[in-house]
N, C-alpha and C positions, 0 to 999 in steps of 0.2 A: 532536344537534349537527352543524352543517354548516360545513365548512372549504373555502373556494374552490369552493363549489357542489357539494361531494361530502359525502355523509353519512358520519359517522365509522364506522358499521357497514360500509358498502360499502368504505371505504378499508381497514379491518381485514381484511375477507374477501379483498380483492385482494392485500394484502401477504402474507397467509398462503398463498394459492395460488401466488404468485410464489416465495415462499421454499420451499415444498414442492417445486415444480418444479425450482428451483435445486438443492436438496439431492438430489433423485432423478435429475436429468439433467445435473447440473453438469459431469460429465466430458466431455460432448459440446460444451460451450460454453467451458469454462475448462480448458485442458490444457497440459501441458509440451511444448515443441517437441523435435524430434529433435536429435541432436548436429549434424547437417549444417545444420539451420536456425539453430541457435545460432551456429555458425561463420559463416554468412552474415551474420547480424545483427551479430556482433562486427566483421566486416570492413566492413560498411556504416557502423557507428559509428566505426570507425577512420578511414575516409575523411571522414566528416562532422565529427568532433570531435577526431581525433588521439589517441584513447584506445584502446589495444589490449586485446583479450580481454575486452570488457565488453558482452555481448549484451542485458542486461536492466537495468531499474531498479526500485527499490522506494521506496515513499513511503507515508506515513500521511495520513489525512484524517479529518475529522469529518462525520458526518451529523447535522445539527442537529435536535433534537426541539423541538416547539412548547412543551412544558412539562415539568416534572419527572415522570418516570414514577412510577406508583403501585407499591406493593409487589407487587400482583397481576400487574403487567406485567413484572417483572424476576426473574431467578433468585433462589432463596432465599438464597444466600450474599452477595448484593449489597444495598445500601441505595440509596435514591434519590439521595443526595448523591454517590455514585460516578459519576453521569452528568453532573456539573458539570465541564466541561473547562477547560483552560488558556486558552482563548479567551473565557471568561466567558459560556458558554451551555450548555444541556442538550444532550448529544450522545452518539452512539455512535461509537467509534473504528473505523476501517476501514483495513486495510493492503492495498495493491495492488502486485502485481508485473506489469510489462508489458514489451512489446518495441517495436521500431521500427515494427511494422505496426499499432500501437495495439490489440494483442490483450492481453487479461488472461490471465496465466498462473497467477496465484493471487490469491485475494481472501479475506481473513479479516474477517468482519463479526460484530459483536456485543459486542466488549469495551466496557466503560463508558468514558465520556469521560475519566475520570481516568487511564486506563491509558496509560503511555508507549509510544511506538513500539517501543522496545527490548524491552519486556515482551511486546508482541504478536508481535514477530519470533521470540522464543524458542519460541513455539507453532507456528511455521510449518513446513510440510513442505519448503518451499524452503530453509530454513536447513539441514536435514539433508542435502539434496541438494548444496548448495554447499560444505558443510564436508567432504564426502567426495569431492571432485574438486579438481583443482589447475589446470585449464586456464583457467577463466573466473572473473571477478569480477562484482560487481553495483555499479551506480551507486546511491548513497544520499545522503541529506542528513545533516547533523550530528547528527540525533536518534538515529541508529543507532550501535551500539557499534563501537569500533575493533577490527578483525579483518582477517585475510587474505581474508575473503569480500567485504568492502566496499571500494569505491573511493569516497571521499567528500571533499568540499572541506575544506581546512584550516580548523579551527575557531578559529584565532587570527587576529589581524590580518594581512593580506597584507603581506609584507615587500618583495616585488619584482614586476616585471612577469610573470615566469615563473609565480609562484604565482597571480597574478591570472588569467592565461590558463587555468591548470589548474583553478582554482575555477570559472571561467565555463564551461569545457568539461564538467566533471562535472555541474554544475547543469543545463546545457542538455540533456545526455544523460538525466538523471533526469527532467526535465520532459517530454521527448519520450515517454519510456516510460510515464509514469503520469498525466499531466495533459491529454492531448489526446483 
């Protein structure tokens, strides 16, 4: 089978090599910043968005699969239907935590498309880190649970101009961290 000029076997070998390298050397490419760097990031975001003590953002996304995975391609506890996501396609859920330098600080890949962002968050090392400190918060969208860890837009209709500006600032900060 050939997809976009690449044989399926070649694509599979490449994905396996990249994944193995990521697992073995990931700490060189995806790492948590020092307190000093987080403080700098929070100060930069304060100047740009007017939001204090928020150095990073978190967001989930989907990696679209071309077709339903076979049972041989997924973990034994899952079924193919688990990979059908809320956007109405076959997918893997990915959670990203990033900063204003467009660096990935954490990446969780592999949850089936049906997994909600909040569920993926509960498996995150970042969750444990942020819940055991009180200085910083994270920008997130409304898919994440309400907690002292997250600064997220109001999920109800905006009632006034202050709420609208707040929602726009938090959304902008989260977008800068995770979508660029």
